[in-house]
Every structure is written in structure tokens, then in C-alpha cells.
N, CA, C, O and the ligand as a Tripos MOL2 file, in Angstrom:
@<TRIPOS>MOLECULE
protein
  313   311    79     0     0
PROTEIN
NO_CHARGES

@<TRIPOS>ATOM
      1 N          93.2230  135.7710  113.4760 N.3       1 MET1
      2 CA         93.6950  134.4420  112.8460 C.3       1 MET1
      3 C          92.8700  134.2880  111.5770 C.2       1 MET1
      4 O          91.6540  134.4720  111.5220 O.2       1 MET1
      5 N          93.6860  133.9160  110.5170 N.am      2 GLN2
      6 CA         93.0390  133.6420  109.1940 C.3       2 GLN2
      7 C          93.0890  132.2420  108.9240 C.2       2 GLN2
      8 O          94.1440  131.6330  109.1040 O.2       2 GLN2
      9 N          91.9460  131.6000  108.4650 N.am      3 SER3
     10 CA         91.8870  130.2780  108.0190 C.3       3 SER3
     11 C          91.8800  130.1210  106.5830 C.2       3 SER3
     12 O          91.5630  131.1400  105.9700 O.2       3 SER3
     13 N          92.1320  129.1720  105.9430 N.am      4 LEU4
     14 CA         92.2300  128.9110  104.5000 C.3       4 LEU4
     15 C          90.8870  129.4480  103.8720 C.2       4 LEU4
     16 O          90.9120  130.0690  102.8090 O.2       4 LEU4
     17 N          89.7270  129.2000  104.5440 N.am      5 ARG5
     18 CA         88.4920  129.8120  104.0540 C.3       5 ARG5
     19 C          88.5910  131.2180  103.7330 C.2       5 ARG5
     20 O          88.1090  131.6930  102.7050 O.2       5 ARG5
     21 N          89.2690  131.9460  104.6840 N.am      6 ASP6
     22 CA         89.2220  133.4010  104.4840 C.3       6 ASP6
     23 C          89.9350  133.9400  103.3130 C.2       6 ASP6
     24 O          89.7540  135.0660  102.8500 O.2       6 ASP6
     25 N          90.8520  132.9570  102.8170 N.am      7 LEU7
     26 CA         91.7350  133.4410  101.7400 C.3       7 LEU7
     27 C          91.2120  133.2300  100.3550 C.2       7 LEU7
     28 O          91.6820  133.8220   99.3830 O.2       7 LEU7
     29 N          90.1630  132.3120  100.2830 N.am      8 ILE8
     30 CA         89.9550  131.7910   98.9490 C.3       8 ILE8
     31 C          89.3860  132.8140   97.9230 C.2       8 ILE8
     32 O          89.7260  132.7640   96.7400 O.2       8 ILE8
     33 N          88.5860  133.6660   98.3590 N.am      9 ASP9
     34 CA         87.9620  134.5380   97.5300 C.3       9 ASP9
     35 C          88.8340  135.7650   97.0490 C.2       9 ASP9
     36 O          88.7640  136.1630   95.8860 O.2       9 ASP9
     37 N          89.6420  136.3350   97.9710 N.am     10 SER10
     38 CA         90.3500  137.5590   97.6930 C.3      10 SER10
     39 C          91.8230  137.5970   97.9090 C.2      10 SER10
     40 O          92.4240  138.6710   97.8790 O.2      10 SER10
     41 N          92.4550  136.4100   98.1350 N.am     11 PHE11
     42 CA         93.8370  136.4250   98.3750 C.3      11 PHE11
     43 C          94.4560  135.3650   97.6460 C.2      11 PHE11
     44 O          93.8670  134.3280   97.3390 O.2      11 PHE11
     45 N          95.8560  135.6700   97.3180 N.am     12 ASN12
     46 CA         96.7780  134.5660   96.8580 C.3      12 ASN12
     47 C          97.6580  134.2490   97.9800 C.2      12 ASN12
     48 O          97.9440  135.1310   98.7890 O.2      12 ASN12
     49 N          98.1100  133.0620   98.0940 N.am     13 LEU13
     50 CA         99.0820  132.6900   99.0850 C.3      13 LEU13
     51 C         100.3040  132.1690   98.4600 C.2      13 LEU13
     52 O         100.2580  131.3250   97.5650 O.2      13 LEU13
     53 N         101.4910  132.7030   98.9600 N.am     14 TYR14
     54 CA        102.7640  132.3570   98.3220 C.3      14 TYR14
     55 C         103.5940  131.7250   99.4550 C.2      14 TYR14
     56 O         103.4130  132.0830  100.6180 O.2      14 TYR14
     57 N         104.4700  130.8220   99.1380 N.am     15 ALA15
     58 CA        105.5730  130.4420  100.0310 C.3      15 ALA15
     59 C         106.7020  131.0560   99.3810 C.2      15 ALA15
     60 O         106.8190  131.1570   98.1600 O.2      15 ALA15
     61 N         107.5800  131.4880  100.2930 N.am     16 VAL16
     62 CA        108.8430  132.1390   99.9010 C.3      16 VAL16
     63 C         110.0270  131.4050  100.4400 C.2      16 VAL16
     64 O         110.1360  131.1660  101.6430 O.2      16 VAL16
     65 N         110.8800  131.0600   99.5840 N.am     17 CYS17
     66 CA        112.1760  130.2480  100.1120 C.3      17 CYS17
     67 C         113.2320  131.2960  100.2610 C.2      17 CYS17
     68 O         113.5270  131.9990   99.2940 O.2      17 CYS17
     69 N         113.8080  131.4350  101.4040 N.am     18 GLU18
     70 CA        114.9980  132.3600  101.6150 C.3      18 GLU18
     71 C         116.2360  131.9730  100.9240 C.2      18 GLU18
     72 O         117.0520  132.7680  100.4560 O.2      18 GLU18
     73 N         116.3190  130.5990  100.8930 N.am     19 ALA19
     74 CA        117.6420  130.1250  100.4020 C.3      19 ALA19
     75 C         117.8420  130.3520   98.9600 C.2      19 ALA19
     76 O         118.9460  130.6820   98.5260 O.2      19 ALA19
     77 N         116.7270  130.1730   98.1380 N.am     20 CYS20
     78 CA        116.9130  130.3140   96.7120 C.3      20 CYS20
     79 C         116.0500  131.4840   96.1400 C.2      20 CYS20
     80 O         116.0390  131.7090   94.9300 O.2      20 CYS20
     81 N         115.3290  132.2260   97.0300 N.am     21 GLN21
     82 CA        114.5820  133.4380   96.6630 C.3      21 GLN21
     83 C         113.3820  132.9670   95.7580 C.2      21 GLN21
     84 O         112.8530  133.7710   94.9910 O.2      21 GLN21
     85 N         112.9670  131.6970   95.8470 N.am     22 ARG22
     86 CA        111.8800  131.3400   94.9310 C.3      22 ARG22
     87 C         110.6770  131.6490   95.6270 C.2      22 ARG22
     88 O         110.6210  131.5040   96.8480 O.2      22 ARG22
     89 N         109.5780  132.1180   94.8730 N.am     23 GLN23
     90 CA        108.3400  132.4990   95.3470 C.3      23 GLN23
     91 C         107.2010  131.5610   94.5920 C.2      23 GLN23
     92 O         106.9470  131.7060   93.3970 O.2      23 GLN23
     93 N         106.6180  130.6890   95.3420 N.am     24 THR24
     94 CA        105.6280  129.7340   94.7670 C.3      24 THR24
     95 C         104.2150  130.0420   95.1740 C.2      24 THR24
     96 O         103.9350  130.1280   96.3700 O.2      24 THR24
     97 N         103.2740  130.2180   94.1990 N.am     25 LYS25
     98 CA        102.0210  130.4010   94.5390 C.3      25 LYS25
     99 C         101.2540  129.1190   95.0710 C.2      25 LYS25
    100 O         101.2670  128.1420   94.3220 O.2      25 LYS25
    101 N         100.7100  129.0340   96.0570 N.am     26 LEU26
    102 CA        100.0030  127.8060   96.6110 C.3      26 LEU26
    103 C          98.6520  127.7520   96.2280 C.2      26 LEU26
    104 O          97.9690  128.7700   96.3320 O.2      26 LEU26
    105 N          98.1180  126.5900   95.7510 N.am     27 ASN27
    106 CA         96.7860  126.2790   95.4200 C.3      27 ASN27
    107 C          95.8850  126.1940   96.6210 C.2      27 ASN27
    108 O          95.7510  125.1250   97.2160 O.2      27 ASN27
    109 N          95.2500  127.3120   97.0010 N.am     28 VAL28
    110 CA         94.4920  127.3380   98.2070 C.3      28 VAL28
    111 C          93.2870  126.2240   98.2180 C.2      28 VAL28
    112 O          92.9910  125.5520   99.2060 O.2      28 VAL28
    113 N          92.6510  126.1560   96.9440 N.am     29 GLN29
    114 CA         91.5470  125.0610   96.8300 C.3      29 GLN29
    115 C          92.1520  123.6400   97.1960 C.2      29 GLN29
    116 O          91.5130  122.8180   97.8530 O.2      29 GLN29
    117 N          93.2990  123.4390   96.7710 N.am     30 LYS30
    118 CA         93.8610  122.1400   97.0240 C.3      30 LYS30
    119 C          94.2230  121.8830   98.5440 C.2      30 LYS30
    120 O          94.0180  120.8280   99.1430 O.2      30 LYS30
    121 N          94.7720  122.9810   99.0410 N.am     31 LEU31
    122 CA         95.1190  122.8900  100.4310 C.3      31 LEU31
    123 C          93.7890  122.5830  101.2340 C.2      31 LEU31
    124 O          93.8350  121.7150  102.1060 O.2      31 LEU31
    125 N          92.6110  123.2530  100.9820 N.am     32 ILE32
    126 CA         91.4900  123.1290  101.6440 C.3      32 ILE32
    127 C          91.0550  121.6550  101.4820 C.2      32 ILE32
    128 O          90.6360  121.0160  102.4470 O.2      32 ILE32
    129 N          91.1500  121.1900  100.3920 N.am     33 LYS33
    130 CA         90.6480  119.7930  100.1200 C.3      33 LYS33
    131 C          91.4770  118.7440  100.8680 C.2      33 LYS33
    132 O          90.9740  117.6710  101.2050 O.2      33 LYS33
    133 N          92.7900  119.0740  101.1320 N.am     34 HIS34
    134 CA         93.7240  118.2270  101.7590 C.3      34 HIS34
    135 C          93.7680  118.4550  103.3580 C.2      34 HIS34
    136 O          93.9310  117.5190  104.1410 O.2      34 HIS34
    137 N          93.6260  119.6190  103.7040 N.am     35 LEU35
    138 CA         93.7560  120.0550  105.1730 C.3      35 LEU35
    139 C          92.4740  120.5410  105.8630 C.2      35 LEU35
    140 O          92.3370  120.5500  107.0870 O.2      35 LEU35
    141 N          91.5630  120.9350  105.0000 N.am     36 GLY36
    142 CA         90.3200  121.4540  105.7000 C.3      36 GLY36
    143 C          90.2690  122.9300  105.6660 C.2      36 GLY36
    144 O          91.2870  123.5730  105.9230 O.2      36 GLY36
    145 N          89.0250  123.5800  105.3330 N.am     37 ALA37
    146 CA         88.9150  124.9360  105.2030 C.3      37 ALA37
    147 C          89.1000  125.6860  106.5360 C.2      37 ALA37
    148 O          89.3610  126.8890  106.5200 O.2      37 ALA37
    149 N          88.9740  125.0190  107.6650 N.am     38 GLU38
    150 CA         89.2660  125.7260  108.9250 C.3      38 GLU38
    151 C          90.7240  125.7050  109.4140 C.2      38 GLU38
    152 O          91.0240  126.2060  110.4970 O.2      38 GLU38
    153 N          91.5930  125.1440  108.6390 N.am     39 THR39
    154 CA         92.9660  125.2060  108.9170 C.3      39 THR39
    155 C          93.5660  126.5970  109.0460 C.2      39 THR39
    156 O          93.3910  127.4300  108.1560 O.2      39 THR39
    157 N          94.2460  126.8500  110.1000 N.am     40 GLN40
    158 CA         94.6930  128.3520  110.2800 C.3      40 GLN40
    159 C          95.9630  128.4910  109.5250 C.2      40 GLN40
    160 O          96.8370  127.6250  109.5810 O.2      40 GLN40
    161 N          96.0840  129.6690  108.7570 N.am     41 VAL41
    162 CA         97.0830  129.7370  107.8470 C.3      41 VAL41
    163 C          98.5880  129.7450  108.5050 C.2      41 VAL41
    164 O          99.5630  129.4350  107.8200 O.2      41 VAL41
    165 N          98.6950  130.0970  109.7910 N.am     42 HIS42
    166 CA         99.8910  130.0380  110.3990 C.3      42 HIS42
    167 C         100.4630  128.5220  110.7180 C.2      42 HIS42
    168 O         101.6550  128.2500  110.8560 O.2      42 HIS42
    169 N          99.4980  127.7080  110.7940 N.am     43 ARG43
    170 CA         99.7920  126.2840  111.0040 C.3      43 ARG43
    171 C         100.5440  125.6680  109.7590 C.2      43 ARG43
    172 O         101.3310  124.7270  109.8640 O.2      43 ARG43
    173 N         100.2250  126.2890  108.5760 N.am     44 MET44
    174 CA        100.7980  125.9180  107.3790 C.3      44 MET44
    175 C         102.2160  125.9120  107.2960 C.2      44 MET44
    176 O         102.8040  125.0880  106.5950 O.2      44 MET44
    177 N         102.8810  126.8890  108.0540 N.am     45 ARG45
    178 CA        104.2880  127.2220  108.0140 C.3      45 ARG45
    179 C         105.1760  126.0650  108.3430 C.2      45 ARG45
    180 O         106.2630  125.9510  107.7760 O.2      45 ARG45
    181 N         104.7550  125.1820  109.2560 N.am     46 SER46
    182 CA        105.5120  124.1500  109.4840 C.3      46 SER46
    183 C         105.5130  123.0080  108.4760 C.2      46 SER46
    184 O         106.3230  122.0880  108.5920 O.2      46 SER46
    185 N         104.6750  123.0470  107.5480 N.am     47 LYS47
    186 CA        104.4390  122.1130  106.5070 C.3      47 LYS47
    187 C         105.1990  122.3750  105.2220 C.2      47 LYS47
    188 O         105.2710  121.4940  104.3650 O.2      47 LYS47
    189 N         105.7170  123.4560  105.0760 N.am     48 LEU48
    190 CA        106.3190  123.9860  103.7800 C.3      48 LEU48
    191 C         107.6730  123.5120  103.6010 C.2      48 LEU48
    192 O         108.4750  123.5040  104.5360 O.2      48 LEU48
    193 N         107.9560  123.1180  102.4350 N.am     49 ARG49
    194 CA        109.2720  122.8860  102.0180 C.3      49 ARG49
    195 C         109.5710  123.2240  100.5980 C.2      49 ARG49
    196 O         108.7670  122.8820   99.7310 O.2      49 ARG49
    197 N         110.6210  123.8460  100.2980 N.am     50 CYS50
    198 CA        110.9550  124.3950   98.9760 C.3      50 CYS50
    199 C         111.0710  123.1920   98.0060 C.2      50 CYS50
    200 O         111.7640  122.2500   98.3910 O.2      50 CYS50
    201 N         110.4880  123.1140   96.8220 N.am     51 ARG51
    202 CA        110.4650  121.8950   95.9860 C.3      51 ARG51
    203 C         111.7410  121.9760   95.2620 C.2      51 ARG51
    204 O         112.1990  120.9180   94.8290 O.2      51 ARG51
    205 N         112.4370  123.1580   95.0480 N.am     52 VAL52
    206 CA        113.6600  123.1900   94.2290 C.3      52 VAL52
    207 C         114.8600  122.8420   95.1360 C.2      52 VAL52
    208 O         115.6210  121.9520   94.7570 O.2      52 VAL52
    209 N         115.0740  123.4440   96.2420 N.am     53 CYS53
    210 CA        116.4360  123.2500   97.0490 C.3      53 CYS53
    211 C         116.0560  122.3430   98.2010 C.2      53 CYS53
    212 O         116.9830  121.8250   98.8240 O.2      53 CYS53
    213 N         114.8150  122.0870   98.5610 N.am     54 GLY54
    214 CA        114.5420  121.1580   99.6930 C.3      54 GLY54
    215 C         114.5870  121.7730  101.0430 C.2      54 GLY54
    216 O         114.3100  121.1030  102.0380 O.2      54 GLY54
    217 N         114.9360  123.0630  101.1170 N.am     55 THR55
    218 CA        114.9190  123.8510  102.3810 C.3      55 THR55
    219 C         113.5150  123.9780  102.9910 C.2      55 THR55
    220 O         112.5130  124.2070  102.3130 O.2      55 THR55
    221 N         113.5190  123.8110  104.3220 N.am     56 ARG56
    222 CA        112.2950  124.1450  104.9180 C.3      56 ARG56
    223 C         112.0350  125.6170  104.9390 C.2      56 ARG56
    224 O         112.9510  126.3650  105.2830 O.2      56 ARG56
    225 N         110.9050  126.0840  104.6110 N.am     57 THR57
    226 CA        110.6840  127.5830  104.7390 C.3      57 THR57
    227 C         109.4730  127.8230  105.6930 C.2      57 THR57
    228 O         108.5700  126.9960  105.8140 O.2      57 THR57
    229 N         109.5130  128.9440  106.3250 N.am     58 GLU58
    230 CA        108.4060  129.3030  107.1910 C.3      58 GLU58
    231 C         107.8080  130.6580  106.7540 C.2      58 GLU58
    232 O         107.0440  131.3130  107.4630 O.2      58 GLU58
    233 N         108.2490  131.0410  105.4470 N.am     59 ASP59
    234 CA        107.9080  132.4390  105.0120 C.3      59 ASP59
    235 C         106.7510  132.2610  104.1740 C.2      59 ASP59
    236 O         106.8540  131.6480  103.1120 O.2      59 ASP59
    237 N         105.5040  132.8150  104.6210 N.am     60 LEU60
    238 CA        104.3780  132.9050  103.8620 C.3      60 LEU60
    239 C         104.0270  134.1420  103.4760 C.2      60 LEU60
    240 O         104.1420  135.0130  104.3370 O.2      60 LEU60
    241 N         103.5730  134.5050  102.2610 N.am     61 ARG61
    242 CA        103.1600  135.9580  101.9790 C.3      61 ARG61
    243 C         101.7360  135.7720  101.4120 C.2      61 ARG61
    244 O         101.4280  134.8950  100.6040 O.2      61 ARG61
    245 N         100.8980  136.7070  101.9340 N.am     62 ILE62
    246 CA         99.3310  136.7530  101.6230 C.3      62 ILE62
    247 C          99.1770  137.9770  100.7920 C.2      62 ILE62
    248 O          99.4270  139.0690  101.3030 O.2      62 ILE62
    249 N          98.7640  137.8840   99.4830 N.am     63 VAL63
    250 CA         98.5710  138.8740   98.6760 C.3      63 VAL63
    251 C          97.1160  139.2320   98.4010 C.2      63 VAL63
    252 O          96.3880  138.3680   97.9120 O.2      63 VAL63
    253 N          96.6930  140.3080   98.6480 N.am     64 TYR64
    254 CA         95.3390  140.7000   98.4440 C.3      64 TYR64
    255 C          95.0870  140.9240   96.9690 C.2      64 TYR64
    256 O          95.8010  141.7340   96.3780 O.2      64 TYR64
    257 N          94.1320  140.2740   96.3270 N.am     65 VAL65
    258 CA         93.8030  140.3900   94.9040 C.3      65 VAL65
    259 C          92.4020  141.0070   94.6120 C.2      65 VAL65
    260 O          91.9600  141.1920   93.4780 O.2      65 VAL65
    261 N          91.7910  141.2890   95.7190 N.am     66 GLY66
    262 CA         90.3850  141.8200   95.5190 C.3      66 GLY66
    263 C          89.2490  140.7710   95.2080 C.2      66 GLY66
    264 O          89.4960  139.6000   94.9190 O.2      66 GLY66
    265 N          88.0210  141.2870   95.2930 N.am     67 GLN67
    266 CA         86.9770  140.3270   94.9760 C.3      67 GLN67
    267 C          86.2980  140.6470   93.6780 C.2      67 GLN67
    268 O          85.7340  141.7380   93.5940 O.2      67 GLN67
    269 N          86.2850  139.8220   92.6500 N.am     68 LYS68
    270 CA         85.8730  139.9680   91.3920 C.3      68 LYS68
    271 C          84.4610  140.3000   91.3500 C.2      68 LYS68
    272 O          84.0090  141.1420   90.5740 O.2      68 LYS68
    273 N          83.7700  139.6500   92.1730 N.am     69 ASP69
    274 CA         82.1850  139.8040   92.2010 C.3      69 ASP69
    275 C          81.8430  141.3110   92.5440 C.2      69 ASP69
    276 O          81.0060  141.8860   91.8490 O.2      69 ASP69
    277 N          82.4300  141.9380   93.5400 N.am     70 GLN70
    278 CA         82.2860  143.0920   94.0360 C.3      70 GLN70
    279 C          82.4800  144.1130   93.0490 C.2      70 GLN70
    280 O          81.7180  145.0750   92.9570 O.2      70 GLN70
    281 N          83.5990  143.9130   92.2160 N.am     71 GLU71
    282 CA         84.0200  144.8690   91.1890 C.3      71 GLU71
    283 C          82.9190  144.8290   90.0440 C.2      71 GLU71
    284 O          82.5600  145.8680   89.4910 O.2      71 GLU71
    285 N          82.4510  143.7080   89.7440 N.am     72 ALA72
    286 CA         81.4220  143.5760   88.7600 C.3      72 ALA72
    287 C          80.2220  144.2630   89.0480 C.2      72 ALA72
    288 O          79.5950  144.8240   88.1490 O.2      72 ALA72
    289 N          79.7840  144.2670   90.4330 N.am     73 ILE73
    290 CA         78.6250  145.0130   90.6980 C.3      73 ILE73
    291 C          78.7540  146.4350   90.7150 C.2      73 ILE73
    292 O          77.8180  147.1660   90.3890 O.2      73 ILE73
    293 N          79.9530  146.8960   91.1070 N.am     74 PHE74
    294 CA         80.3250  148.2780   91.1730 C.3      74 PHE74
    295 C          80.2930  148.8050   89.7840 C.2      74 PHE74
    296 O          79.8090  149.9210   89.5970 O.2      74 PHE74
    297 N          80.7450  148.1350   88.8260 N.am     75 GLN75
    298 CA         80.8020  148.6240   87.4020 C.3      75 GLN75
    299 C          79.3490  148.6860   86.8490 C.2      75 GLN75
    300 O          78.9950  149.5600   86.0580 O.2      75 GLN75
    301 N          78.5790  147.7660   87.2840 N.am     76 TYR76
    302 CA         77.0850  147.6900   86.8550 C.3      76 TYR76
    303 C          76.3970  148.8520   87.2600 C.2      76 TYR76
    304 O          75.6690  149.4330   86.4560 O.2      76 TYR76
    305 N          76.5510  149.2800   88.4810 N.am     77 ARG77
    306 CA         75.8100  150.3610   89.1480 C.3      77 ARG77
    307 C          76.2780  151.6440   88.4900 C.2      77 ARG77
    308 O          75.4410  152.5370   88.3540 O.2      77 ARG77
    309 N          77.5040  151.8390   88.0700 N.am     78 ARG78
    310 CA         78.0130  153.0040   87.6640 C.3      78 ARG78
    311 C          77.5230  153.3390   86.2040 C.2      78 ARG78
    312 O          77.8870  154.3780   85.6530 O.2      78 ARG78
    313 ZN        114.6290  126.9660   97.7750 Zn       79 ZN79
@<TRIPOS>BOND
     1     1     2 1
     2     2     3 1
     3     3     4 2
     4     3     5 am
     5     5     6 1
     6     6     7 1
     7     7     8 2
     8     7     9 am
     9     9    10 1
    10    10    11 1
    11    11    12 2
    12    11    13 am
    13    13    14 1
    14    14    15 1
    15    15    16 2
    16    15    17 am
    17    17    18 1
    18    18    19 1
    19    19    20 2
    20    19    21 am
    21    21    22 1
    22    22    23 1
    23    23    24 2
    24    23    25 am
    25    25    26 1
    26    26    27 1
    27    27    28 2
    28    27    29 am
    29    29    30 1
    30    30    31 1
    31    31    32 2
    32    31    33 am
    33    33    34 1
    34    34    35 1
    35    35    36 2
    36    35    37 am
    37    37    38 1
    38    38    39 1
    39    39    40 2
    40    39    41 am
    41    41    42 1
    42    42    43 1
    43    43    44 2
    44    43    45 am
    45    45    46 1
    46    46    47 1
    47    47    48 2
    48    47    49 am
    49    49    50 1
    50    50    51 1
    51    51    52 2
    52    51    53 am
    53    53    54 1
    54    54    55 1
    55    55    56 2
    56    55    57 am
    57    57    58 1
    58    58    59 1
    59    59    60 2
    60    59    61 am
    61    61    62 1
    62    62    63 1
    63    63    64 2
    64    63    65 am
    65    65    66 1
    66    66    67 1
    67    67    68 2
    68    67    69 am
    69    69    70 1
    70    70    71 1
    71    71    72 2
    72    71    73 am
    73    73    74 1
    74    74    75 1
    75    75    76 2
    76    75    77 am
    77    77    78 1
    78    78    79 1
    79    79    80 2
    80    79    81 am
    81    81    82 1
    82    82    83 1
    83    83    84 2
    84    83    85 am
    85    85    86 1
    86    86    87 1
    87    87    88 2
    88    87    89 am
    89    89    90 1
    90    90    91 1
    91    91    92 2
    92    91    93 am
    93    93    94 1
    94    94    95 1
    95    95    96 2
    96    95    97 am
    97    97    98 1
    98    98    99 1
    99    99   100 2
   100    99   101 am
   101   101   102 1
   102   102   103 1
   103   103   104 2
   104   103   105 am
   105   105   106 1
   106   106   107 1
   107   107   108 2
   108   107   109 am
   109   109   110 1
   110   110   111 1
   111   111   112 2
   112   111   113 am
   113   113   114 1
   114   114   115 1
   115   115   116 2
   116   115   117 am
   117   117   118 1
   118   118   119 1
   119   119   120 2
   120   119   121 am
   121   121   122 1
   122   122   123 1
   123   123   124 2
   124   123   125 am
   125   125   126 1
   126   126   127 1
   127   127   128 2
   128   127   129 am
   129   129   130 1
   130   130   131 1
   131   131   132 2
   132   131   133 am
   133   133   134 1
   134   134   135 1
   135   135   136 2
   136   135   137 am
   137   137   138 1
   138   138   139 1
   139   139   140 2
   140   139   141 am
   141   141   142 1
   142   142   143 1
   143   143   144 2
   144   143   145 am
   145   145   146 1
   146   146   147 1
   147   147   148 2
   148   147   149 am
   149   149   150 1
   150   150   151 1
   151   151   152 2
   152   151   153 am
   153   153   154 1
   154   154   155 1
   155   155   156 2
   156   155   157 am
   157   157   158 1
   158   158   159 1
   159   159   160 2
   160   159   161 am
   161   161   162 1
   162   162   163 1
   163   163   164 2
   164   163   165 am
   165   165   166 1
   166   166   167 1
   167   167   168 2
   168   167   169 am
   169   169   170 1
   170   170   171 1
   171   171   172 2
   172   171   173 am
   173   173   174 1
   174   174   175 1
   175   175   176 2
   176   175   177 am
   177   177   178 1
   178   178   179 1
   179   179   180 2
   180   179   181 am
   181   181   182 1
   182   182   183 1
   183   183   184 2
   184   183   185 am
   185   185   186 1
   186   186   187 1
   187   187   188 2
   188   187   189 am
   189   189   190 1
   190   190   191 1
   191   191   192 2
   192   191   193 am
   193   193   194 1
   194   194   195 1
   195   195   196 2
   196   195   197 am
   197   197   198 1
   198   198   199 1
   199   199   200 2
   200   199   201 am
   201   201   202 1
   202   202   203 1
   203   203   204 2
   204   203   205 am
   205   205   206 1
   206   206   207 1
   207   207   208 2
   208   207   209 am
   209   209   210 1
   210   210   211 1
   211   211   212 2
   212   211   213 am
   213   213   214 1
   214   214   215 1
   215   215   216 2
   216   215   217 am
   217   217   218 1
   218   218   219 1
   219   219   220 2
   220   219   221 am
   221   221   222 1
   222   222   223 1
   223   223   224 2
   224   223   225 am
   225   225   226 1
   226   226   227 1
   227   227   228 2
   228   227   229 am
   229   229   230 1
   230   230   231 1
   231   231   232 2
   232   231   233 am
   233   233   234 1
   234   234   235 1
   235   235   236 2
   236   235   237 am
   237   237   238 1
   238   238   239 1
   239   239   240 2
   240   239   241 am
   241   241   242 1
   242   242   243 1
   243   243   244 2
   244   243   245 am
   245   245   246 1
   246   246   247 1
   247   247   248 2
   248   247   249 am
   249   249   250 1
   250   250   251 1
   251   251   252 2
   252   251   253 am
   253   253   254 1
   254   254   255 1
   255   255   256 2
   256   255   257 am
   257   257   258 1
   258   258   259 1
   259   259   260 2
   260   259   261 am
   261   261   262 1
   262   262   263 1
   263   263   264 2
   264   263   265 am
   265   265   266 1
   266   266   267 1
   267   267   268 2
   268   267   269 am
   269   269   270 1
   270   270   271 1
   271   271   272 2
   272   271   273 am
   273   273   274 1
   274   274   275 1
   275   275   276 2
   276   275   277 am
   277   277   278 1
   278   278   279 1
   279   279   280 2
   280   279   281 am
   281   281   282 1
   282   282   283 1
   283   283   284 2
   284   283   285 am
   285   285   286 1
   286   286   287 1
   287   287   288 2
   288   287   289 am
   289   289   290 1
   290   290   291 1
   291   291   292 2
   292   291   293 am
   293   293   294 1
   294   294   295 1
   295   295   296 2
   296   295   297 am
   297   297   298 1
   298   298   299 1
   299   299   300 2
   300   299   301 am
   301   301   302 1
   302   302   303 1
   303   303   304 2
   304   303   305 am
   305   305   306 1
   306   306   307 1
   307   307   308 2
   308   307   309 am
   309   309   310 1
   310   310   311 1
   311   311   312 2
@<TRIPOS>SUBSTRUCTURE
     1 MET1         2 RESIDUE 1 A MET
     2 GLN2         6 RESIDUE 1 A GLN
     3 SER3        10 RESIDUE 1 A SER
     4 LEU4        14 RESIDUE 1 A LEU
     5 ARG5        18 RESIDUE 1 A ARG
     6 ASP6        22 RESIDUE 1 A ASP
     7 LEU7        26 RESIDUE 1 A LEU
     8 ILE8        30 RESIDUE 1 A ILE
     9 ASP9        34 RESIDUE 1 A ASP
    10 SER10       38 RESIDUE 1 A SER
    11 PHE11       42 RESIDUE 1 A PHE
    12 ASN12       46 RESIDUE 1 A ASN
    13 LEU13       50 RESIDUE 1 A LEU
    14 TYR14       54 RESIDUE 1 A TYR
    15 ALA15       58 RESIDUE 1 A ALA
    16 VAL16       62 RESIDUE 1 A VAL
    17 CYS17       66 RESIDUE 1 A CYS
    18 GLU18       70 RESIDUE 1 A GLU
    19 ALA19       74 RESIDUE 1 A ALA
    20 CYS20       78 RESIDUE 1 A CYS
    21 GLN21       82 RESIDUE 1 A GLN
    22 ARG22       86 RESIDUE 1 A ARG
    23 GLN23       90 RESIDUE 1 A GLN
    24 THR24       94 RESIDUE 1 A THR
    25 LYS25       98 RESIDUE 1 A LYS
    26 LEU26      102 RESIDUE 1 A LEU
    27 ASN27      106 RESIDUE 1 A ASN
    28 VAL28      110 RESIDUE 1 A VAL
    29 GLN29      114 RESIDUE 1 A GLN
    30 LYS30      118 RESIDUE 1 A LYS
    31 LEU31      122 RESIDUE 1 A LEU
    32 ILE32      126 RESIDUE 1 A ILE
    33 LYS33      130 RESIDUE 1 A LYS
    34 HIS34      134 RESIDUE 1 A HIS
    35 LEU35      138 RESIDUE 1 A LEU
    36 GLY36      142 RESIDUE 1 A GLY
    37 ALA37      146 RESIDUE 1 A ALA
    38 GLU38      150 RESIDUE 1 A GLU
    39 THR39      154 RESIDUE 1 A THR
    40 GLN40      158 RESIDUE 1 A GLN
    41 VAL41      162 RESIDUE 1 A VAL
    42 HIS42      166 RESIDUE 1 A HIS
    43 ARG43      170 RESIDUE 1 A ARG
    44 MET44      174 RESIDUE 1 A MET
    45 ARG45      178 RESIDUE 1 A ARG
    46 SER46      182 RESIDUE 1 A SER
    47 LYS47      186 RESIDUE 1 A LYS
    48 LEU48      190 RESIDUE 1 A LEU
    49 ARG49      194 RESIDUE 1 A ARG
    50 CYS50      198 RESIDUE 1 A CYS
    51 ARG51      202 RESIDUE 1 A ARG
    52 VAL52      206 RESIDUE 1 A VAL
    53 CYS53      210 RESIDUE 1 A CYS
    54 GLY54      214 RESIDUE 1 A GLY
    55 THR55      218 RESIDUE 1 A THR
    56 ARG56      222 RESIDUE 1 A ARG
    57 THR57      226 RESIDUE 1 A THR
    58 GLU58      230 RESIDUE 1 A GLU
    59 ASP59      234 RESIDUE 1 A ASP
    60 LEU60      238 RESIDUE 1 A LEU
    61 ARG61      242 RESIDUE 1 A ARG
    62 ILE62      246 RESIDUE 1 A ILE
    63 VAL63      250 RESIDUE 1 A VAL
    64 TYR64      254 RESIDUE 1 A TYR
    65 VAL65      258 RESIDUE 1 A VAL
    66 GLY66      262 RESIDUE 1 A GLY
    67 GLN67      266 RESIDUE 1 A GLN
    68 LYS68      270 RESIDUE 1 A LYS
    69 ASP69      274 RESIDUE 1 A ASP
    70 GLN70      278 RESIDUE 1 A GLN
    71 GLU71      282 RESIDUE 1 A GLU
    72 ALA72      286 RESIDUE 1 A ALA
    73 ILE73      290 RESIDUE 1 A ILE
    74 PHE74      294 RESIDUE 1 A PHE
    75 GLN75      298 RESIDUE 1 A GLN
    76 TYR76      302 RESIDUE 1 A TYR
    77 ARG77      306 RESIDUE 1 A ARG
    78 ARG78      310 RESIDUE 1 A ARG
    79 ZN79       313 GROUP 0 **** ****
């Protein structure tokens, strides 16, 4: 189970609307502020609604974007 806290460093969270194929990047920091860092990601699904067509969507996409800090340390040591 992933909580919002697990996502903040290395992942982007997208909501995907099947009706209009829109993909919206969610602001994880904002979600943590409103819902709390321990909120389980799968619990978000029932809260999502497409802003464009108003359809409820349960399709969440989690995209790994890597850790910036680790990359910097790696380059430094090389
Ligand atoms: Zn839509």
C-alpha cells in the first residue's frame, strides 16, 4: 500500500479520464495538505472527478520520476 508520503520524492501522480482521454497531473503536496500524508493512494480514487467533462474517474497513474538528490550524489562521486 502506498501513501501520499511515499510519492512525494520520486513519483508523479496522474488522474486519467477515460471519457475524454485527459490526463491531469495531481499536486501531491497539495493533496497531503488537504488529506494528510498517510492517506492511501487507492483511497483517492473515489474522490476524483474530471474537471473538463465532469465524469467520475477511478483511473490513477503513478509515474516514477527518480530521486534528484541521489542522482546528484552519484554524479559527484564519479
Ligand atoms: Zn473527462
